[in-house]
VORO-594781 format. One record per residue (C-alpha): residue number from 1; residue in one letter; x, y, z. Coordinates in steps of 0.001 Angstrom, whole numbers, plus 500000, padded with zeros to 6 digits. Example, Ala and Ser with C-alpha at 12.3 -4.5 7.8 and 13.67 -1.06 7.14 Angstrom:
DRENTOR  k  r  x  y  z
DRENTOR  1  a  512300  495500  507800
DRENTOR  2  s  513670  498940  507140
//
This chain:
DRENTOR  k  r  x  y  z
DRENTOR  1  x  486774  133495  520832
DRENTOR  2  x  484366  130903  519547
DRENTOR  3  x  485072  131756  515969
DRENTOR  4  x  488651  130642  516203
DRENTOR  5  x  487576  127301  517564
DRENTOR  6  x  485013  125544  515327
DRENTOR  7  x  483582  122193  516289
DRENTOR  8  x  480170  122543  514655
DRENTOR  9  x  480641  121127  511181
DRENTOR  10  x  481093  117555  510340
DRENTOR  11  x  484622  116124  510934
DRENTOR  12  x  485561  119047  513158
DRENTOR  13  x  482735  118107  515546
DRENTOR  14  x  483809  114504  515574
DRENTOR  15  x  487486  115352  516486
DRENTOR  16  x  486135  117950  519079
DRENTOR  17  x  484055  115499  520914
DRENTOR  18  x  486819  112825  520553
DRENTOR  19  x  489277  115093  522398
DRENTOR  20  x  486768  116057  524999
DRENTOR  21  x  485922  112435  525589
DRENTOR  22  x  489621  111425  526166
DRENTOR  23  x  490015  114606  528295
DRENTOR  24  x  487245  113410  530560
DRENTOR  25  x  488344  109943  531147
DRENTOR  26  x  492034  110119  531219
DRENTOR  27  x  493640  109381  534664
DRENTOR  28  x  496072  112084  534558
DRENTOR  29  x  497364  114423  537300
DRENTOR  30  x  497972  118095  537173
DRENTOR  31  x  501543  119679  537437
DRENTOR  32  x  503157  116155  537443
DRENTOR  33  x  501413  113629  535108
DRENTOR  34  x  502607  110181  535598
DRENTOR  35  x  502020  107218  533250
DRENTOR  36  x  502232  103826  534658
DRENTOR  37  x  501972  101208  532003
DRENTOR  38  x  499115  103079  530231
DRENTOR  39  x  497660  101761  526985
DRENTOR  40  x  496855  103587  523706
DRENTOR  41  x  493244  103632  522660
DRENTOR  42  x  492223  103321  518960
DRENTOR  43  x  490513  106278  517461
DRENTOR  44  x  489817  106971  513884
DRENTOR  45  x  492884  105662  511928
DRENTOR  46  x  495281  106228  514853
DRENTOR  47  x  495969  105029  518463
DRENTOR  48  x  495986  107763  521256
DRENTOR  49  x  497009  108419  524725
DRENTOR  50  x  495923  111642  526493
DRENTOR  51  x  499106  112790  528213
DRENTOR  52  x  497632  115881  529951
DRENTOR  53  x  495804  119074  529631
DRENTOR  54  x  496308  122306  531484
DRENTOR  55  x  496026  126113  531218
DRENTOR  56  x  499419  127638  531012
DRENTOR  57  x  500583  131132  531012
DRENTOR  58  x  503294  132475  528553
DRENTOR  59  x  506880  132575  529984
DRENTOR  60  x  507731  135900  531568
DRENTOR  61  x  511388  135671  530291
DRENTOR  62  x  511865  134117  526949
DRENTOR  63  x  515291  133012  525828
DRENTOR  64  x  516463  131717  522421
DRENTOR  65  x  518037  128545  523611
DRENTOR  66  x  516275  126326  520935
DRENTOR  67  x  517461  123733  518542
DRENTOR  68  x  516530  123886  514944
DRENTOR  69  x  514391  127027  515312
DRENTOR  70  x  511914  125302  517704
DRENTOR  71  x  511172  125945  521314
DRENTOR  72  x  512327  122271  522366
DRENTOR  73  x  515147  122439  524706
DRENTOR  74  x  517210  119495  525995
DRENTOR  75  x  517312  119370  529792
DRENTOR  76  x  520852  117762  529521
DRENTOR  77  x  522181  120723  527510
DRENTOR  78  x  524370  123144  529535
DRENTOR  79  x  522186  126206  528486
DRENTOR  80  x  519012  124824  529792
DRENTOR  81  x  517953  126401  533003
DRENTOR  82  x  514709  125450  534698
DRENTOR  83  x  514394  129209  535582
DRENTOR  84  x  511642  131113  537603
DRENTOR  85  x  509400  132919  535161
DRENTOR  86  x  509631  130038  532700
DRENTOR  87  x  506474  128275  531460
DRENTOR  88  x  507023  124715  530031
DRENTOR  89  x  506092  121140  529565
DRENTOR  90  x  508917  118733  530406
DRENTOR  91  x  509403  115079  529463
DRENTOR  92  x  511136  112854  531901
DRENTOR  93  x  511871  109085  531570
DRENTOR  94  x  509100  108742  529102
DRENTOR  95  x  509528  105158  527783
DRENTOR  96  x  507192  103121  525356
DRENTOR  97  x  507118  099425  525287
DRENTOR  98  x  505739  097431  522546
DRENTOR  99  x  504588  093867  522696
DRENTOR  100  x  507324  091025  522109
DRENTOR  101  x  505305  089795  519223
DRENTOR  102  x  505501  093217  517488
DRENTOR  103  x  509244  093474  518275
DRENTOR  104  x  510134  089886  516815
DRENTOR  105  x  508818  090696  513376
DRENTOR  106  x  511196  093539  512897
DRENTOR  107  x  514513  093541  511253
DRENTOR  108  x  517179  094000  513885
DRENTOR  109  x  519470  095885  511381
DRENTOR  110  x  516843  098654  510614
DRENTOR  111  x  517359  101747  512611
DRENTOR  112  x  513734  102869  512622
DRENTOR  113  x  510982  100126  513051
DRENTOR  114  x  508208  101955  514671
DRENTOR  115  x  507344  105662  515304
DRENTOR  116  x  505355  107349  518115
DRENTOR  117  x  504746  111020  518141
DRENTOR  118  x  504063  113389  521066
DRENTOR  119  x  501803  116163  519887
DRENTOR  120  x  501536  119406  521748
DRENTOR  121  x  498957  122048  520799
DRENTOR  122  x  496838  124915  522141
DRENTOR  123  x  493143  124397  522278
DRENTOR  124  x  492434  126741  519487
DRENTOR  125  x  494535  124748  517107
DRENTOR  126  x  492534  121528  517648
DRENTOR  127  x  491248  121679  514017
DRENTOR  128  x  494952  121649  512808
DRENTOR  129  x  495393  118035  514089
DRENTOR  130  x  494165  115451  511572
DRENTOR  131  x  492578  115742  508203
DRENTOR  132  x  489824  118266  508997
DRENTOR  133  x  491683  120992  507125
DRENTOR  134  x  492324  118848  503971
DRENTOR  135  x  489659  118241  501254
DRENTOR  136  x  488419  114572  500757
DRENTOR  137  x  490318  113569  503920
DRENTOR  138  x  487698  113284  506645
DRENTOR  139  x  487818  111041  509631
DRENTOR  140  x  491581  110399  509521
DRENTOR  141  x  494352  111526  512049
DRENTOR  142  x  497216  109690  510301
DRENTOR  143  x  498517  110316  506738
DRENTOR  144  x  497739  107720  503949
DRENTOR  145  x  499320  107037  500679
DRENTOR  146  x  496802  109165  498800
DRENTOR  147  x  497397  112250  501021
DRENTOR  148  x  501114  111632  500794
DRENTOR  149  x  500854  111783  497003
DRENTOR  150  x  499629  115317  497345
DRENTOR  151  x  502613  116069  499448
DRENTOR  152  x  500397  117118  502140
DRENTOR  153  x  501991  114835  504881
DRENTOR  154  x  504232  111794  505328
DRENTOR  155  x  502819  108265  505490
DRENTOR  156  x  502855  107014  509050
DRENTOR  157  x  502823  110380  510618
DRENTOR  158  x  500064  112407  512374
DRENTOR  159  x  498539  115066  510096
DRENTOR  160  x  499379  118542  511300
DRENTOR  161  x  498784  121938  509570
DRENTOR  162  x  501323  124410  510980
DRENTOR  163  x  499957  127829  512001
DRENTOR  164  x  501216  130408  509354
DRENTOR  165  x  501618  133121  512158
DRENTOR  166  x  503436  130636  514323
DRENTOR  167  x  505012  127967  512168
DRENTOR  168  x  506525  126204  515212
DRENTOR  169  x  503065  125170  516375
DRENTOR  170  x  501419  122701  516932
DRENTOR  171  x  504659  120925  518202
DRENTOR  172  x  505552  117358  517076
DRENTOR  173  x  508178  115421  518968
DRENTOR  174  x  509050  111964  517326
DRENTOR  175  x  510574  108807  519072
DRENTOR  176  x  511564  105693  517100
DRENTOR  177  x  511995  102102  517962
DRENTOR  178  x  515364  100783  516656
DRENTOR  179  x  515625  097245  515300
DRENTOR  180  x  513702  094729  517184
DRENTOR  181  x  514058  096460  520503
DRENTOR  182  x  511022  096181  522685
DRENTOR  183  x  511467  099683  524263
DRENTOR  184  x  511966  103122  523010
DRENTOR  185  x  512801  106095  525387
DRENTOR  186  x  512109  109796  524739
DRENTOR  187  x  515023  112265  525180
DRENTOR  188  x  514661  114256  528283
DRENTOR  189  x  513528  117606  526900
DRENTOR  190  x  511117  120504  527521
DRENTOR  191  x  508746  122409  525441
DRENTOR  192  x  508786  126171  526361
DRENTOR  193  x  505288  127824  526388
DRENTOR  194  x  505483  131419  524860
DRENTOR  195  x  501812  131942  524485
DRENTOR  196  x  499014  131730  527107
DRENTOR  197  x  496393  129144  526529
DRENTOR  198  x  494985  125618  527327
DRENTOR  199  x  497456  123060  526147
DRENTOR  200  x  496937  119465  525246
DRENTOR  201  x  499437  116669  525136
DRENTOR  202  x  498670  113553  523011
DRENTOR  203  x  500903  110555  522345
DRENTOR  204  x  499907  109032  518932
DRENTOR  205  x  501148  106283  516730
DRENTOR  206  x  499802  105067  513248
DRENTOR  207  x  501387  101706  512729
DRENTOR  208  x  498839  099028  513486
DRENTOR  209  x  501773  096705  514313
DRENTOR  210  x  502407  098662  517472
DRENTOR  211  x  499048  097678  518954
DRENTOR  212  x  499421  096899  522561
DRENTOR  213  x  502112  099418  523106
DRENTOR  214  x  502314  100994  526743
DRENTOR  215  x  503698  104119  528063
DRENTOR  216  x  505474  104919  531420
DRENTOR  217  x  507031  107986  532829
DRENTOR  218  x  505989  111431  533544
DRENTOR  219  x  505553  115057  532191
DRENTOR  220  x  506033  118107  534430
DRENTOR  221  x  503898  121225  533551
DRENTOR  222  x  505029  124514  535049
DRENTOR  223  x  503623  128018  534898
DRENTOR  224  x  505997  131033  535380
DRENTOR  225  x  505216  131421  538947
DRENTOR  226  x  505078  127869  539934
DRENTOR  227  x  503559  124364  539306
DRENTOR  228  x  500102  125294  540248
DRENTOR  229  x  497749  124569  537251
DRENTOR  230  x  496293  127685  535376
DRENTOR  231  x  492805  127046  536588
DRENTOR  232  x  493930  126959  540191
DRENTOR  233  x  496145  129981  540345
DRENTOR  234  x  493414  132616  541012
DRENTOR  235  x  491825  130209  543564
DRENTOR  236  x  494954  130458  545767
DRENTOR  237  x  494553  134124  545904
DRENTOR  238  x  490946  133858  546575
DRENTOR  239  x  491467  131413  549474
DRENTOR  240  x  493878  133985  550931
DRENTOR  241  x  491261  136728  550827
DRENTOR  242  x  488552  134390  552190
DRENTOR  243  x  490834  133477  555081
DRENTOR  244  x  491085  137101  556039
DRENTOR  245  x  487366  137590  555695
DRENTOR  246  x  486640  134699  558081
DRENTOR  247  x  489166  136137  560519
DRENTOR  248  x  487522  139570  560568
DRENTOR  249  x  484209  137884  561071
DRENTOR  250  x  485479  135632  563805
DRENTOR  251  x  487071  138644  565601
DRENTOR  252  x  483838  140507  565421
DRENTOR  253  x  481786  137628  566634
DRENTOR  254  x  484297  136960  569338
DRENTOR  255  x  484054  140418  570753
DRENTOR  256  x  480273  140243  570880
DRENTOR  257  x  480506  136757  572515
DRENTOR  258  x  482823  138016  575292
DRENTOR  259  x  480736  141202  575681
DRENTOR  260  x  477555  139474  576359
DRENTOR  261  x  478867  136048  577584
DRENTOR  262  x  476253  135815  580506
DRENTOR  263  x  473488  135752  577848
DRENTOR  264  x  474962  133303  575423
DRENTOR  265  x  472788  130525  574125
DRENTOR  266  x  473712  127051  572919
DRENTOR  267  x  473031  128258  569319
DRENTOR  268  x  475907  130827  569643
DRENTOR  269  x  478325  128042  570346
DRENTOR  270  x  477386  126230  567007
DRENTOR  271  x  477694  129347  565069
DRENTOR  272  x  481147  130004  566498
DRENTOR  273  x  482213  126365  565586
DRENTOR  274  x  481087  127036  561902
DRENTOR  275  x  483216  130372  561829
DRENTOR  276  x  486266  128672  563289
DRENTOR  277  x  485980  125832  560752
DRENTOR  278  x  485440  128199  557858
DRENTOR  279  x  488657  129998  558820
DRENTOR  280  x  490579  126786  559088
DRENTOR  281  x  489219  125401  555868
DRENTOR  282  x  490317  128565  553740
DRENTOR  283  x  493695  128748  555458
DRENTOR  284  x  494315  124956  554639
DRENTOR  285  x  493435  125387  551167
DRENTOR  286  x  495683  128333  550818
DRENTOR  287  x  498631  126552  552250
DRENTOR  288  x  497689  123420  550043
DRENTOR  289  x  497680  125441  546848
DRENTOR  290  x  500845  127282  547851
DRENTOR  291  x  502829  124061  548546
DRENTOR  292  x  501564  122607  545248
DRENTOR  293  x  502708  125801  543369
DRENTOR  294  x  506187  125480  544939
DRENTOR  295  x  506756  121734  544607
DRENTOR  296  x  504385  120382  542038
DRENTOR  297  x  503299  117631  544301
DRENTOR  298  x  500230  117752  546468
DRENTOR  299  x  501044  117788  550203
DRENTOR  300  x  498990  114747  551265
DRENTOR  301  x  498736  115784  554972
DRENTOR  302  x  497603  119328  554373
DRENTOR  303  x  495289  118307  551660
DRENTOR  304  x  493678  115522  553881
DRENTOR  305  x  493187  118090  556787
DRENTOR  306  x  491739  120678  554277
DRENTOR  307  x  489330  118173  552609
DRENTOR  308  x  488168  116795  556135
DRENTOR  309  x  487676  120300  557665
DRENTOR  310  x  485742  121351  554444
DRENTOR  311  x  483496  118352  554691
DRENTOR  312  x  482865  118942  558474
DRENTOR  313  x  482225  122549  557896
DRENTOR  314  x  479683  121923  555176
DRENTOR  315  x  477921  119313  557365
DRENTOR  316  x  477710  121522  560323
DRENTOR  317  x  476630  124557  558248
DRENTOR  318  x  473701  122530  556987
DRENTOR  319  x  472843  121143  560492
DRENTOR  320  x  473051  124785  561764
DRENTOR  321  x  470436  125973  559210
DRENTOR  322  x  468193  122908  559954
DRENTOR  323  x  468189  123373  563755
DRENTOR  324  x  467604  127019  563349
DRENTOR  325  x  464735  126458  560880
DRENTOR  326  x  463347  123989  563432
DRENTOR  327  x  463339  126746  566150
DRENTOR  328  x  465851  125145  568341
DRENTOR  329  x  466482  127406  571284
DRENTOR  330  x  463616  129665  570162
DRENTOR  331  x  460360  127570  570121
DRENTOR  332  x  461846  124328  571464
DRENTOR  333  x  464449  123683  574080
DRENTOR  334  x  465608  120464  572378
DRENTOR  335  x  465023  118734  568989
DRENTOR  336  x  463188  115814  570848
DRENTOR  337  x  462566  112794  568758
DRENTOR  338  x  464090  114050  565553
DRENTOR  339  x  467563  114370  566972
DRENTOR  340  x  468527  110998  565921
DRENTOR  341  x  467340  111766  562264
DRENTOR  342  x  469252  114965  562138
DRENTOR  343  x  472424  113244  563294
DRENTOR  344  x  472054  110347  560750
DRENTOR  345  x  471420  112844  557880
DRENTOR  346  x  474477  114770  559001
DRENTOR  347  x  476620  111757  559127
DRENTOR  348  x  475538  110497  555727
DRENTOR  349  x  476245  113986  554259
DRENTOR  350  x  479611  114052  555913
DRENTOR  351  x  480532  110757  554228
DRENTOR  352  x  479282  111693  550893
DRENTOR  353  x  481097  115080  550989
DRENTOR  354  x  484256  113670  552221
DRENTOR  355  x  484433  111040  549504
DRENTOR  356  x  483803  113588  546825
DRENTOR  357  x  486384  115902  548146
DRENTOR  358  x  488978  113275  548458
DRENTOR  359  x  488347  112100  544887
DRENTOR  360  x  488525  115526  543483
DRENTOR  361  x  491637  116651  545310
DRENTOR  362  x  493670  113606  546145
DRENTOR  363  x  492877  111557  543098
DRENTOR  364  x  493084  112991  539705
DRENTOR  365  x  494263  116452  539921
DRENTOR  366  x  493433  117735  536584
DRENTOR  367  x  491821  120791  534857
DRENTOR  368  x  489008  118502  533957
DRENTOR  369  x  487193  116308  536407
DRENTOR  370  x  486784  112533  535840
DRENTOR  371  x  483647  110507  535464
DRENTOR  372  x  484164  109144  538966
DRENTOR  373  x  483297  112525  540295
DRENTOR  374  x  479911  112403  538551
DRENTOR  375  x  478792  109344  540694
DRENTOR  376  x  480048  111032  543824
DRENTOR  377  x  478301  114409  543049
DRENTOR  378  x  474719  112834  542666
DRENTOR  379  x  474640  111670  546361
DRENTOR  380  x  475628  115052  547577
DRENTOR  381  x  473160  116900  545465
DRENTOR  382  x  470346  114648  546560
DRENTOR  383  x  471198  115150  550353
DRENTOR  384  x  471407  118918  549626
DRENTOR  385  x  468076  118748  548173
DRENTOR  386  x  466782  116859  551252
DRENTOR  387  x  468400  119467  553454
DRENTOR  388  x  466596  122290  551586
DRENTOR  389  x  463169  120621  551626
DRENTOR  390  x  463449  119831  555400
DRENTOR  391  x  464780  123292  556251
DRENTOR  392  x  461743  125136  554607
DRENTOR  393  x  459284  122583  556004
DRENTOR  394  x  460659  123239  559435
DRENTOR  395  x  460685  127098  558835
DRENTOR  396  x  456997  127014  557742
DRENTOR  397  x  456051  125219  561146
DRENTOR  398  x  458274  127467  563153
DRENTOR  399  x  456715  130617  561596
DRENTOR  400  x  453138  129231  562311
DRENTOR  401  x  454096  128573  565897
DRENTOR  402  x  455309  132060  566389
DRENTOR  403  x  452121  133620  564861
DRENTOR  404  x  449971  131536  567089
DRENTOR  405  x  452041  132639  570004
DRENTOR  406  x  452227  136227  568908
DRENTOR  407  x  455907  136295  569559
DRENTOR  408  x  456481  139557  567436
DRENTOR  409  x  460251  139916  568051
DRENTOR  410  x  461008  136387  567197
DRENTOR  411  x  458583  136271  564262
DRENTOR  412  x  460384  139281  562751
DRENTOR  413  x  463815  137522  563055
DRENTOR  414  x  462603  134325  561419
DRENTOR  415  x  460827  136113  558629
DRENTOR  416  x  464054  137914  557858
DRENTOR  417  x  465916  134577  557983
DRENTOR  418  x  463395  132975  555804
DRENTOR  419  x  463593  135753  553112
DRENTOR  420  x  467243  135664  553120
DRENTOR  421  x  467490  131907  552884
DRENTOR  422  x  464964  131901  550048
DRENTOR  423  x  466967  134598  548122
DRENTOR  424  x  470155  132372  548665
DRENTOR  425  x  468385  129214  547389
DRENTOR  426  x  467107  131093  544250
DRENTOR  427  x  470660  132460  543512
DRENTOR  428  x  472083  129012  543961
DRENTOR  429  x  469672  127502  541502
DRENTOR  430  x  470391  130177  539046
DRENTOR  431  x  474080  129570  539553
DRENTOR  432  x  473699  125886  539044
DRENTOR  433  x  471900  126552  535779
DRENTOR  434  x  474811  128898  534737
DRENTOR  435  x  477432  126208  535679
DRENTOR  436  x  475722  123592  533542
DRENTOR  437  x  475472  126073  530695
DRENTOR  438  x  479255  126942  531131
DRENTOR  439  x  480386  123412  531121
DRENTOR  440  x  478151  122415  528195
DRENTOR  441  x  479309  125263  525966
DRENTOR  442  x  482949  124917  526905
DRENTOR  443  x  483597  121040  526716
DRENTOR  444  x  487515  121409  526439
DRENTOR  445  x  487952  124344  528670
DRENTOR  446  x  488567  127105  526239
DRENTOR  447  x  487429  129538  528974
DRENTOR  448  x  489823  128127  531568
DRENTOR  449  x  490880  131449  532781
DRENTOR  450  x  487563  132456  534336
DRENTOR  451  x  486587  128885  535544
DRENTOR  452  x  487801  129622  539043
DRENTOR  453  x  484766  131763  539767
DRENTOR  454  x  482607  128643  539780
DRENTOR  455  x  483987  127159  542988
DRENTOR  456  x  484734  130495  544468
DRENTOR  457  x  481196  131423  544128
DRENTOR  458  x  480030  128629  546423
DRENTOR  459  x  482547  129552  549096
DRENTOR  460  x  481425  133207  548913
DRENTOR  461  x  477692  132268  549070
DRENTOR  462  x  478272  130123  552263
DRENTOR  463  x  480288  132886  553822
DRENTOR  464  x  477495  135404  553110
DRENTOR  465  x  474712  133192  554480
DRENTOR  466  x  476886  132730  557574
DRENTOR  467  x  477188  136552  557996
DRENTOR  468  x  473377  136880  557671
DRENTOR  469  x  472975  134304  560611
DRENTOR  470  x  475535  136072  562645
DRENTOR  471  x  473708  139423  562264
DRENTOR  472  x  470170  138015  563173
DRENTOR  473  x  471418  135948  566072
DRENTOR  474  x  474198  138050  567391
DRENTOR  475  x  474735  138010  571144
DRENTOR  476  x  473128  140875  572969
DRENTOR  477  x  471932  142003  576368
DRENTOR  478  x  468318  141087  575382
DRENTOR  479  x  468423  137410  574297
DRENTOR  480  x  464789  136947  575062
DRENTOR  481  x  463932  138267  571592
DRENTOR  482  x  464984  134930  570087
DRENTOR  483  x  465642  132661  573081
DRENTOR  484  x  463251  129915  574236
DRENTOR  485  x  460973  131096  576943
DRENTOR  486  x  461772  128247  579381
DRENTOR  487  x  465570  129256  579193
DRENTOR  488  x  465212  132803  580500
DRENTOR  489  x  461872  133040  582321
DRENTOR  490  x  461207  136363  580601
DRENTOR  491  x  459409  135509  577350
DRENTOR  492  x  456220  133905  578091
DRENTOR  493  x  453806  133159  575404
DRENTOR  494  x  450258  132000  575208
DRENTOR  495  x  450941  128330  574539
DRENTOR  496  x  453246  128120  577586
DRENTOR  497  x  450568  129528  579710
DRENTOR  498  x  447871  127299  578546
DRENTOR  499  x  449949  124291  579278
DRENTOR  500  x  450951  125325  582825
DRENTOR  501  x  447613  126717  583959
DRENTOR  502  x  445057  125034  581914
DRENTOR  503  x  443678  128344  580772
DRENTOR  504  x  442632  128340  577155
DRENTOR  505  x  444074  131558  575583
DRENTOR  506  x  443067  132487  572045
DRENTOR  507  x  444392  135878  571606
DRENTOR  508  x  442006  137509  574142
DRENTOR  509  x  442618  139725  577142
DRENTOR  510  x  445151  137573  578845
DRENTOR  511  x  447249  137294  575763
DRENTOR  512  x  447140  141045  575029
DRENTOR  513  x  447977  141792  578679
DRENTOR  514  x  451035  139605  578462
DRENTOR  515  x  452175  141166  575173
DRENTOR  516  x  451693  144614  576530
DRENTOR  517  x  453735  143950  579757
DRENTOR  518  x  456543  142247  577676
DRENTOR  519  x  456898  145546  575569
DRENTOR  520  x  457242  147863  578688
DRENTOR  521  x  460772  148926  579271
DRENTOR  522  x  462538  148325  582650
DRENTOR  523  x  460272  145460  583762
DRENTOR  524  x  462109  142724  585370
DRENTOR  525  x  461129  139109  585836
DRENTOR  526  x  459394  139807  589107
DRENTOR  527  x  457157  142370  587552
DRENTOR  528  x  456201  139879  584743
DRENTOR  529  x  455246  137198  587335
DRENTOR  530  x  453233  139666  589462
DRENTOR  531  x  451455  141019  586468
DRENTOR  532  x  450856  137667  584902
DRENTOR  533  x  449350  136273  588272
DRENTOR  534  x  446866  139126  588598
DRENTOR  535  x  445849  138859  584975
DRENTOR  536  x  445186  135057  585373
DRENTOR  537  x  443413  135603  588814
DRENTOR  538  x  441064  138154  587301
DRENTOR  539  x  440317  135788  584329
DRENTOR  540  x  439604  132954  586644
DRENTOR  541  x  437082  135096  588731
DRENTOR  542  x  435267  136164  585605
//
């Protein structure tokens, strides 16, 4: 694919980075791109405004209702039908307004006193825009008298080299100012998409006298099955499957929860909350995408709920990992003095995550993210790193305590948890590296059809880690294998004995006797107490 899209020599590289730059900073929406008195930006020898960029699939039902052998169809014509199965870019109420100074100097008797062009092209045809393909015409987008003399283009128009295999593309739509009118309005029309690809829309003009011109109106981008942008189409299906996966996990967890409800620990309630939030999160995102696909407009209420639940779930998931790593309910009944620090970190993370999600989903809905997101990603990344360091630091201390107490069952559970968590962290780091490589080598989203796997991966990874926690800490008839000794009275360890009796135990006879008694089957709590009392009495007599 790369050989058809070359940005790596001279002028092609310049134009490629120019398009990528405007793509990144343009405040455009997704299915409905609205323009509110936006200004054109000077670039090379032209003035540009980025009207939108999206992945579009080819129309399922192609009909020849075109004028002048093009696939531009007027929406007001009787044969136009915004049909299901059609893929198109529609221009609605797009109006250009030049400055009063620019309008006054024009002759009111002239029919054409200014030209603005809408250029629609597929990403692979980027090099066909401008003078890149013409000899001795580098660094130009607009035709000049020298190029015009060679009959390569018309003065005042954007240079376009038509595709020999598809001479209708790239598409050019012209709108003229008349006389000394200050405004010019595009005809309401649509461009049908008959080839799957990433499409760009740029509004351009070459006349310096039009400097200061603004654009208002909107364009509507539609795929054959709905208004959902091309990158987001697979994600809707993915969120549907993930909702089902969380539902299955939730049902399995609920059955275990009810079966062993007498032995439930506080930790089990935290796990249940994360499962419920994950199920709601995936369901809300599915309905959010489904509504966007049908209407072309983001359902603000559903989106806010989805964003908030997602932020809460991410926060609670990280807090769950942290408190488990600290040994909450296993080697300590409470978090003690660090409770406030944990809550503060969780609150700050929730605010950072919520802000990032809101900007990403309620701000600019585009196939490319804006620069604003970068400044919001950094705090979340720093806080995630903080969580990871704190989690592994706490795990190290917890493992050390369990080794000292010789709590073999608990130690085995925590070793499995540590190994699984380390594996997940390594996979995450590797995926971050791949994501950076992916974005760096695909600056204008040529690989848009597989982009969905990047956000999907993180959701799948979080779900997998939750499954591991559910397996390791599943409710059972023998919760003492991971419950805190003070909670059940069945799991005595050496440190607890030394604190309550004043006897120093360093793995000698008392510790060995206790471990042996704990491993015997069928011993009740009374048997433990009797055996423990006898051992301690013998030790004191000696």
